[in-house]
Biopython code that builds the backbone (N, CA, C, O; Angstrom):
import numpy as np
from Bio.PDB.StructureBuilder import StructureBuilder

atoms = [
    (1, "MET", "N", (26.319, 25.592, 5.140)),
    (1, "MET", "CA", (26.365, 24.188, 5.485)),
    (1, "MET", "C", (27.554, 23.567, 4.751)),
    (1, "MET", "O", (27.714, 23.775, 3.548)),
    (2, "SER", "N", (28.375, 22.818, 5.456)),
    (2, "SER", "CA", (29.540, 22.188, 4.849)),
    (2, "SER", "C", (29.105, 20.978, 4.024)),
    (2, "SER", "O", (27.993, 20.471, 4.173)),
    (3, "ASN", "N", (30.000, 20.531, 3.160)),
    (3, "ASN", "CA", (29.702, 19.354, 2.340)),
    (3, "ASN", "C", (29.419, 18.132, 3.207)),
    (3, "ASN", "O", (28.553, 17.317, 2.889)),
    (4, "LYS", "N", (30.158, 18.017, 4.302)),
    (4, "LYS", "CA", (29.985, 16.873, 5.202)),
    (4, "LYS", "C", (28.564, 16.883, 5.797)),
    (4, "LYS", "O", (27.906, 15.843, 5.847)),
    (5, "ASN", "N", (28.102, 18.040, 6.240)),
    (5, "ASN", "CA", (26.752, 18.152, 6.795)),
    (5, "ASN", "C", (25.688, 17.933, 5.725)),
    (5, "ASN", "O", (24.649, 17.332, 5.996)),
    (6, "LEU", "N", (25.941, 18.418, 4.516)),
    (6, "LEU", "CA", (24.997, 18.249, 3.421)),
    (6, "LEU", "C", (24.848, 16.777, 3.066)),
    (6, "LEU", "O", (23.735, 16.303, 2.837)),
    (7, "VAL", "N", (25.953, 16.056, 3.018)),
    (7, "VAL", "CA", (25.913, 14.627, 2.725)),
    (7, "VAL", "C", (25.141, 13.893, 3.823)),
    (7, "VAL", "O", (24.317, 13.029, 3.524)),
    (8, "ALA", "N", (25.395, 14.219, 5.064)),
    (8, "ALA", "CA", (24.695, 13.573, 6.181)),
    (8, "ALA", "C", (23.200, 13.873, 6.122)),
    (8, "ALA", "O", (22.383, 12.974, 6.321)),
    (9, "ALA", "N", (22.834, 15.116, 5.854)),
    (9, "ALA", "CA", (21.418, 15.486, 5.781)),
    (9, "ALA", "C", (20.731, 14.776, 4.630)),
    (9, "ALA", "O", (19.589, 14.338, 4.765)),
    (10, "THR", "N", (21.411, 14.656, 3.500)),
    (10, "THR", "CA", (20.850, 13.959, 2.342)),
    (10, "THR", "C", (20.649, 12.481, 2.657)),
    (10, "THR", "O", (19.620, 11.905, 2.304)),
    (11, "ALA", "N", (21.608, 11.879, 3.305)),
    (11, "ALA", "CA", (21.500, 10.457, 3.660)),
    (11, "ALA", "C", (20.339, 10.228, 4.618)),
    (11, "ALA", "O", (19.574, 9.279, 4.447)),
    (12, "ILE", "N", (20.201, 11.068, 5.603)),
    (12, "ILE", "CA", (19.116, 10.925, 6.583)),
    (12, "ILE", "C", (17.767, 11.100, 5.898)),
    (12, "ILE", "O", (16.834, 10.346, 6.175)),
    (13, "THR", "N", (17.650, 12.080, 5.012)),
    (13, "THR", "CA", (16.403, 12.302, 4.285)),
    (13, "THR", "C", (16.050, 11.075, 3.449)),
    (13, "THR", "O", (14.892, 10.659, 3.409)),
    (14, "GLY", "N", (17.038, 10.502, 2.789)),
    (14, "GLY", "CA", (16.808, 9.298, 1.976)),
    (14, "GLY", "C", (16.350, 8.126, 2.804)),
    (14, "GLY", "O", (15.446, 7.396, 2.398)),
    (15, "ILE", "N", (16.954, 7.932, 3.952)),
    (15, "ILE", "CA", (16.568, 6.832, 4.841)),
    (15, "ILE", "C", (15.144, 7.015, 5.335)),
    (15, "ILE", "O", (14.371, 6.058, 5.375)),
    (16, "LEU", "N", (14.793, 8.237, 5.711)),
    (16, "LEU", "CA", (13.427, 8.508, 6.169)),
    (16, "LEU", "C", (12.410, 8.273, 5.058)),
    (16, "LEU", "O", (11.344, 7.705, 5.301)),
    (17, "ALA", "N", (12.727, 8.698, 3.864)),
    (17, "ALA", "CA", (11.815, 8.496, 2.730)),
    (17, "ALA", "C", (11.647, 7.018, 2.437)),
    (17, "ALA", "O", (10.534, 6.566, 2.166)),
    (18, "LEU", "N", (12.723, 6.263, 2.486)),
    (18, "LEU", "CA", (12.642, 4.826, 2.249)),
    (18, "LEU", "C", (11.802, 4.157, 3.323)),
    (18, "LEU", "O", (10.981, 3.291, 3.020)),
    (19, "GLY", "N", (11.998, 4.547, 4.566)),
    (19, "GLY", "CA", (11.206, 3.984, 5.659)),
    (19, "GLY", "C", (9.733, 4.277, 5.502)),
    (19, "GLY", "O", (8.906, 3.401, 5.753)),
    (20, "ALA", "N", (9.380, 5.477, 5.095)),
    (20, "ALA", "CA", (7.978, 5.839, 4.891)),
    (20, "ALA", "C", (7.378, 5.026, 3.761)),
    (20, "ALA", "O", (6.219, 4.618, 3.843)),
    (21, "THR", "N", (8.141, 4.783, 2.713)),
    (21, "THR", "CA", (7.660, 3.977, 1.594)),
    (21, "THR", "C", (7.410, 2.549, 2.041)),
    (21, "THR", "O", (6.409, 1.943, 1.660)),
    (22, "MET", "N", (8.302, 2.016, 2.837)),
    (22, "MET", "CA", (8.160, 0.638, 3.281)),
    (22, "MET", "C", (6.976, 0.475, 4.226)),
    (22, "MET", "O", (6.344, -0.581, 4.241)),
    (23, "ILE", "N", (6.669, 1.488, 5.004)),
    (23, "ILE", "CA", (5.544, 1.418, 5.924)),
    (23, "ILE", "C", (4.221, 1.513, 5.174)),
    (23, "ILE", "O", (3.278, 0.787, 5.488)),
    (24, "SER", "N", (4.144, 2.399, 4.186)),
    (24, "SER", "CA", (2.876, 2.647, 3.518)),
    (24, "SER", "C", (2.577, 1.674, 2.399)),
    (24, "SER", "O", (1.409, 1.524, 2.041)),
    (25, "ALA", "N", (3.548, 1.014, 1.835)),
    (25, "ALA", "CA", (3.309, 0.099, 0.728)),
    (25, "ALA", "C", (3.516, -1.336, 1.187)),
    (25, "ALA", "O", (4.539, -1.650, 1.795)),
    (26, "PRO", "N", (2.569, -2.198, 0.906)),
    (26, "PRO", "CA", (2.722, -3.590, 1.303)),
    (26, "PRO", "C", (3.794, -4.282, 0.474)),
    (26, "PRO", "O", (4.094, -3.849, -0.638)),
    (27, "ALA", "N", (4.356, -5.324, 0.993)),
    (27, "ALA", "CA", (5.345, -6.095, 0.250)),
    (27, "ALA", "C", (4.644, -6.776, -0.912)),
    (27, "ALA", "O", (3.826, -7.673, -0.708)),
    (28, "MET", "N", (4.958, -6.358, -2.118)),
    (28, "MET", "CA", (4.319, -6.918, -3.298)),
    (28, "MET", "C", (5.333, -7.768, -4.054)),
    (28, "MET", "O", (5.640, -7.498, -5.215)),
    (29, "ALA", "N", (5.846, -8.793, -3.391)),
    (29, "ALA", "CA", (6.797, -9.699, -4.006)),
    (29, "ALA", "C", (6.096, -10.479, -5.113)),
    (29, "ALA", "O", (4.882, -10.357, -5.277)),
    (30, "GLY", "N", (6.819, -11.253, -5.850)),
    (30, "GLY", "CA", (6.280, -12.015, -6.963)),
    (30, "GLY", "C", (5.167, -12.966, -6.583)),
    (30, "GLY", "O", (4.409, -13.399, -7.451)),
    (31, "SER", "N", (5.049, -13.302, -5.317)),
    (31, "SER", "CA", (4.020, -14.237, -4.891)),
    (31, "SER", "C", (2.753, -13.546, -4.398)),
    (31, "SER", "O", (1.837, -14.209, -3.912)),
    (32, "LYS", "N", (2.690, -12.210, -4.519)),
    (32, "LYS", "CA", (1.533, -11.440, -4.048)),
    (32, "LYS", "C", (0.884, -10.701, -5.210)),
    (32, "LYS", "O", (1.521, -10.445, -6.232)),
    (33, "GLU", "N", (-0.398, -10.361, -5.039)),
    (33, "GLU", "CA", (-1.109, -9.539, -6.009)),
    (33, "GLU", "C", (-2.075, -8.627, -5.266)),
    (33, "GLU", "O", (-2.504, -8.930, -4.153)),
    (34, "LYS", "N", (-2.414, -7.501, -5.900)),
    (34, "LYS", "CA", (-3.384, -6.574, -5.321)),
    (34, "LYS", "C", (-4.777, -7.126, -5.589)),
    (34, "LYS", "O", (-5.140, -7.398, -6.734)),
    (35, "CYS", "N", (-5.551, -7.288, -4.526)),
    (35, "CYS", "CA", (-6.924, -7.770, -4.645)),
    (35, "CYS", "C", (-7.860, -6.657, -4.176)),
    (35, "CYS", "O", (-7.898, -6.317, -2.993)),
    (36, "TYR", "N", (-8.614, -6.095, -5.123)),
    (36, "TYR", "CA", (-9.513, -4.977, -4.847)),
    (36, "TYR", "C", (-10.893, -5.475, -4.445)),
    (36, "TYR", "O", (-11.331, -6.546, -4.864)),
    (37, "GLY", "N", (-11.571, -4.676, -3.623)),
    (37, "GLY", "CA", (-12.959, -4.943, -3.290)),
    (37, "GLY", "C", (-13.192, -5.954, -2.192)),
    (37, "GLY", "O", (-14.322, -6.407, -2.013)),
    (38, "VAL", "N", (-12.170, -6.322, -1.455)),
    (38, "VAL", "CA", (-12.349, -7.324, -0.396)),
    (38, "VAL", "C", (-11.942, -6.828, 0.997)),
    (38, "VAL", "O", (-12.142, -7.528, 1.990)),
    (39, "ALA", "N", (-11.384, -5.644, 1.066)),
    (39, "ALA", "CA", (-10.902, -5.125, 2.359)),
    (39, "ALA", "C", (-12.062, -4.586, 3.200)),
    (39, "ALA", "O", (-12.964, -3.929, 2.682)),
    (40, "ALA", "N", (-12.025, -4.868, 4.477)),
    (40, "ALA", "CA", (-12.984, -4.270, 5.411)),
    (40, "ALA", "C", (-12.621, -2.799, 5.586)),
    (40, "ALA", "O", (-11.473, -2.414, 5.365)),
    (41, "ALA", "N", (-13.575, -1.990, 5.973)),
    (41, "ALA", "CA", (-13.321, -0.563, 6.194)),
    (41, "ALA", "C", (-12.138, -0.388, 7.140)),
    (41, "ALA", "O", (-12.082, -1.003, 8.205)),
    (42, "GLY", "N", (-11.204, 0.451, 6.739)),
    (42, "GLY", "CA", (-10.037, 0.723, 7.568)),
    (42, "GLY", "C", (-8.977, -0.348, 7.549)),
    (42, "GLY", "O", (-8.038, -0.290, 8.342)),
    (43, "GLN", "N", (-9.095, -1.335, 6.664)),
    (43, "GLN", "CA", (-8.136, -2.435, 6.633)),
    (43, "GLN", "C", (-7.376, -2.548, 5.317)),
    (43, "GLN", "O", (-6.686, -3.543, 5.095)),
    (44, "ASN", "N", (-7.486, -1.550, 4.437)),
    (44, "ASN", "CA", (-6.791, -1.599, 3.152)),
    (44, "ASN", "C", (-5.278, -1.489, 3.349)),
    (44, "ASN", "O", (-4.805, -0.957, 4.354)),
    (45, "ASP", "N", (-4.531, -2.002, 2.370)),
    (45, "ASP", "CA", (-3.072, -2.031, 2.468)),
    (45, "ASP", "C", (-2.374, -0.772, 1.988)),
    (45, "ASP", "O", (-1.220, -0.550, 2.357)),
    (46, "CYS", "N", (-3.013, 0.056, 1.190)),
    (46, "CYS", "CA", (-2.341, 1.238, 0.667)),
    (46, "CYS", "C", (-3.357, 2.301, 0.298)),
    (46, "CYS", "O", (-4.561, 2.081, 0.429)),
    (47, "ALA", "N", (-2.885, 3.450, -0.162)),
    (47, "ALA", "CA", (-3.759, 4.571, -0.511)),
    (47, "ALA", "C", (-4.759, 4.179, -1.598)),
    (47, "ALA", "O", (-4.504, 3.283, -2.403)),
    (48, "THR", "N", (-5.894, 4.864, -1.605)),
    (48, "THR", "CA", (-6.921, 4.670, -2.630)),
    (48, "THR", "C", (-7.202, 6.021, -3.270)),
    (48, "THR", "O", (-6.596, 7.027, -2.899)),
    (49, "ALA", "N", (-8.104, 6.046, -4.217)),
    (49, "ALA", "CA", (-8.485, 7.323, -4.840)),
    (49, "ALA", "C", (-9.183, 8.229, -3.830)),
    (49, "ALA", "O", (-9.166, 9.451, -3.979)),
    (50, "ASN", "N", (-9.796, 7.640, -2.804)),
    (50, "ASN", "CA", (-10.566, 8.407, -1.832)),
    (50, "ASN", "C", (-9.952, 8.481, -0.445)),
    (50, "ASN", "O", (-10.515, 9.132, 0.435)),
    (51, "SER", "N", (-8.822, 7.838, -0.223)),
    (51, "SER", "CA", (-8.159, 7.890, 1.081)),
    (51, "SER", "C", (-6.652, 7.946, 0.864)),
    (51, "SER", "O", (-6.138, 7.449, -0.138)),
    (52, "SER", "N", (-5.956, 8.556, 1.812)),
    (52, "SER", "CA", (-4.560, 8.908, 1.597)),
    (52, "SER", "C", (-3.534, 7.850, 1.973)),
    (52, "SER", "O", (-2.382, 7.945, 1.549)),
    (53, "CYS", "N", (-3.913, 6.850, 2.750)),
    (53, "CYS", "CA", (-2.902, 5.875, 3.140)),
    (53, "CYS", "C", (-3.543, 4.562, 3.585)),
    (53, "CYS", "O", (-4.766, 4.425, 3.597)),
    (54, "ALA", "N", (-2.711, 3.618, 3.944)),
    (54, "ALA", "CA", (-3.190, 2.323, 4.395)),
    (54, "ALA", "C", (-4.082, 2.476, 5.618)),
    (54, "ALA", "O", (-3.839, 3.330, 6.471)),
    (55, "GLY", "N", (-5.108, 1.650, 5.698)),
    (55, "GLY", "CA", (-5.983, 1.656, 6.861)),
    (55, "GLY", "C", (-6.980, 2.794, 6.889)),
    (55, "GLY", "O", (-7.529, 3.102, 7.946)),
    (56, "THR", "N", (-7.228, 3.427, 5.749)),
    (56, "THR", "CA", (-8.143, 4.569, 5.741)),
    (56, "THR", "C", (-9.325, 4.413, 4.785)),
    (56, "THR", "O", (-10.024, 5.389, 4.512)),
    (57, "SER", "N", (-9.557, 3.216, 4.277)),
    (57, "SER", "CA", (-10.729, 3.041, 3.414)),
    (57, "SER", "C", (-11.985, 3.298, 4.239)),
    (57, "SER", "O", (-12.026, 3.005, 5.434)),
    (58, "LYS", "N", (-12.995, 3.839, 3.596)),
    (58, "LYS", "CA", (-14.194, 4.298, 4.303)),
    (58, "LYS", "C", (-15.265, 3.232, 4.475)),
    (58, "LYS", "O", (-16.006, 3.260, 5.458)),
    (59, "THR", "N", (-15.363, 2.291, 3.537)),
    (59, "THR", "CA", (-16.431, 1.294, 3.584)),
    (59, "THR", "C", (-15.882, -0.106, 3.359)),
    (59, "THR", "O", (-14.798, -0.272, 2.799)),
    (60, "ASP", "N", (-16.617, -1.094, 3.788)),
    (60, "ASP", "CA", (-16.263, -2.479, 3.490)),
    (60, "ASP", "C", (-16.326, -2.690, 1.984)),
    (60, "ASP", "O", (-17.193, -2.133, 1.311)),
    (61, "ASN", "N", (-15.422, -3.481, 1.463)),
    (61, "ASN", "CA", (-15.397, -3.875, 0.055)),
    (61, "ASN", "C", (-15.328, -2.686, -0.903)),
    (61, "ASN", "O", (-15.851, -2.751, -2.015)),
    (62, "GLN", "N", (-14.692, -1.617, -0.476)),
    (62, "GLN", "CA", (-14.523, -0.430, -1.319)),
    (62, "GLN", "C", (-13.772, -0.834, -2.587)),
    (62, "GLN", "O", (-12.723, -1.472, -2.508)),
    (63, "GLY", "N", (-14.299, -0.469, -3.742)),
    (63, "GLY", "CA", (-13.767, -0.932, -5.016)),
    (63, "GLY", "C", (-12.350, -0.507, -5.347)),
    (63, "GLY", "O", (-11.684, -1.178, -6.135)),
    (64, "ASP", "N", (-11.867, 0.585, -4.772)),
    (64, "ASP", "CA", (-10.503, 1.024, -5.067)),
    (64, "ASP", "C", (-9.522, 0.715, -3.942)),
    (64, "ASP", "O", (-8.359, 1.112, -4.011)),
    (65, "ALA", "N", (-9.975, 0.015, -2.912)),
    (65, "ALA", "CA", (-9.112, -0.381, -1.790)),
    (65, "ALA", "C", (-8.657, -1.823, -2.012)),
    (65, "ALA", "O", (-9.450, -2.678, -2.406)),
    (66, "PHE", "N", (-7.376, -2.085, -1.758)),
    (66, "PHE", "CA", (-6.885, -3.442, -1.986)),
    (66, "PHE", "C", (-6.157, -4.019, -0.781)),
    (66, "PHE", "O", (-5.727, -3.304, 0.124)),
    (67, "LEU", "N", (-6.040, -5.322, -0.808)),
    (67, "LEU", "CA", (-5.199, -6.073, 0.117)),
    (67, "LEU", "C", (-4.173, -6.817, -0.715)),
    (67, "LEU", "O", (-4.488, -7.259, -1.820)),
    (68, "ALA", "N", (-2.969, -6.965, -0.224)),
    (68, "ALA", "CA", (-1.946, -7.767, -0.887)),
    (68, "ALA", "C", (-2.167, -9.210, -0.450)),
    (68, "ALA", "O", (-1.989, -9.551, 0.719)),
    (69, "LEU", "N", (-2.552, -10.043, -1.392)),
    (69, "LEU", "CA", (-2.865, -11.435, -1.092)),
    (69, "LEU", "C", (-2.004, -12.364, -1.933)),
    (69, "LEU", "O", (-1.481, -11.957, -2.971)),
    (70, "PRO", "N", (-1.853, -13.615, -1.492)),
    (70, "PRO", "CA", (-1.111, -14.573, -2.311)),
    (70, "PRO", "C", (-1.764, -14.718, -3.690)),
    (70, "PRO", "O", (-2.989, -14.719, -3.813)),
    (71, "LYS", "N", (-0.929, -14.840, -4.715)),
    (71, "LYS", "CA", (-1.449, -14.977, -6.078)),
    (71, "LYS", "C", (-2.436, -16.137, -6.159)),
    (71, "LYS", "O", (-2.214, -17.209, -5.596)),
    (72, "GLY", "N", (-3.528, -15.893, -6.872)),
    (72, "GLY", "CA", (-4.547, -16.915, -7.087)),
    (72, "GLY", "C", (-5.681, -16.883, -6.088)),
    (72, "GLY", "O", (-6.748, -17.435, -6.359)),
    (73, "LEU", "N", (-5.488, -16.255, -4.945)),
    (73, "LEU", "CA", (-6.531, -16.229, -3.918)),
    (73, "LEU", "C", (-7.641, -15.234, -4.247)),
    (73, "LEU", "O", (-8.806, -15.495, -3.949)),
    (74, "CYS", "N", (-7.302, -14.113, -4.850)),
    (74, "CYS", "CA", (-8.273, -13.048, -5.097)),
    (74, "CYS", "C", (-9.478, -13.551, -5.893)),
    (74, "CYS", "O", (-10.620, -13.253, -5.545)),
    (75, "GLY", "N", (-9.231, -14.301, -6.942)),
    (75, "GLY", "CA", (-10.310, -14.809, -7.783)),
    (75, "GLY", "C", (-11.249, -15.757, -7.064)),
    (75, "GLY", "O", (-12.363, -15.998, -7.529)),
    (76, "LYS", "N", (-10.816, -16.293, -5.943)),
    (76, "LYS", "CA", (-11.638, -17.228, -5.172)),
    (76, "LYS", "C", (-12.507, -16.515, -4.145)),
    (76, "LYS", "O", (-13.394, -17.132, -3.554)),
    (77, "LEU", "N", (-12.267, -15.228, -3.923)),
    (77, "LEU", "CA", (-13.015, -14.468, -2.926)),
    (77, "LEU", "C", (-14.201, -13.757, -3.570)),
    (77, "LEU", "O", (-14.072, -13.186, -4.653)),
    (78, "ALA", "N", (-15.340, -13.790, -2.916)),
    (78, "ALA", "CA", (-16.527, -13.086, -3.414)),
    (78, "ALA", "C", (-16.228, -11.604, -3.517)),
    (78, "ALA", "O", (-15.837, -10.978, -2.532)),
    (79, "GLY", "N", (-16.406, -11.038, -4.695)),
    (79, "GLY", "CA", (-16.159, -9.617, -4.896)),
    (79, "GLY", "C", (-14.732, -9.262, -5.196)),
    (79, "GLY", "O", (-14.445, -8.105, -5.501)),
    (80, "GLY", "N", (-13.820, -10.213, -5.121)),
    (80, "GLY", "CA", (-12.403, -9.940, -5.374)),
    (80, "GLY", "C", (-12.130, -9.648, -6.842)),
    (80, "GLY", "O", (-12.670, -10.307, -7.730)),
    (81, "SER", "N", (-11.281, -8.645, -7.085)),
    (81, "SER", "CA", (-10.940, -8.267, -8.458)),
    (81, "SER", "C", (-9.486, -7.821, -8.512)),
    (81, "SER", "O", (-8.988, -7.205, -7.569)),
    (82, "LEU", "N", (-8.814, -8.124, -9.592)),
    (82, "LEU", "CA", (-7.435, -7.682, -9.790)),
    (82, "LEU", "C", (-7.378, -6.282, -10.377)),
    (82, "LEU", "O", (-6.297, -5.741, -10.608)),
    (83, "VAL", "N", (-8.565, -5.690, -10.621)),
    (83, "VAL", "CA", (-8.671, -4.349, -11.212)),
    (83, "VAL", "C", (-9.450, -3.448, -10.274)),
    (83, "VAL", "O", (-10.486, -3.847, -9.742)),
    (84, "SER", "N", (-8.959, -2.240, -10.069)),
    (84, "SER", "CA", (-9.642, -1.261, -9.225)),
    (84, "SER", "C", (-10.945, -0.839, -9.866)),
    (84, "SER", "O", (-11.017, -0.625, -11.076)),
    (85, "ALA", "N", (-11.976, -0.721, -9.044)),
    (85, "ALA", "CA", (-13.291, -0.295, -9.567)),
    (85, "ALA", "C", (-13.435, 1.200, -9.487)),
    (85, "ALA", "O", (-14.469, 1.743, -9.878)),
]
sb = StructureBuilder()
sb.init_structure("model")
sb.init_model(0)
sb.init_chain("A")
sb.init_seg("    ")
for serial, (resi, resn, name, xyz) in enumerate(atoms, 1):
    if name == "N":
        sb.init_residue(resn, " ", resi, " ")
    sb.init_atom(name, np.array(xyz, "f"), 0.0, 1.0, " ", f" {name:<3s}", serial, name[0])
structure = sb.get_structure()
């Protein structure tokens, strides 16, 4: 493989990896926080200890499944926690 092809392959791999990261991880800007224990089954934003990716939580309000919510909202929700259970 020539250097030119190696550089192109490396760039493509990097772009694909970045795209996968952006799809699987919610935007956690400064105005968002992870709120655990409030996601409906299959509606979590990212991987949990028991599921491999977003949208795969098994039960409603699963303690290790989170949603990215505006800061301050989690504490107002029944069962909401900033710490994984």
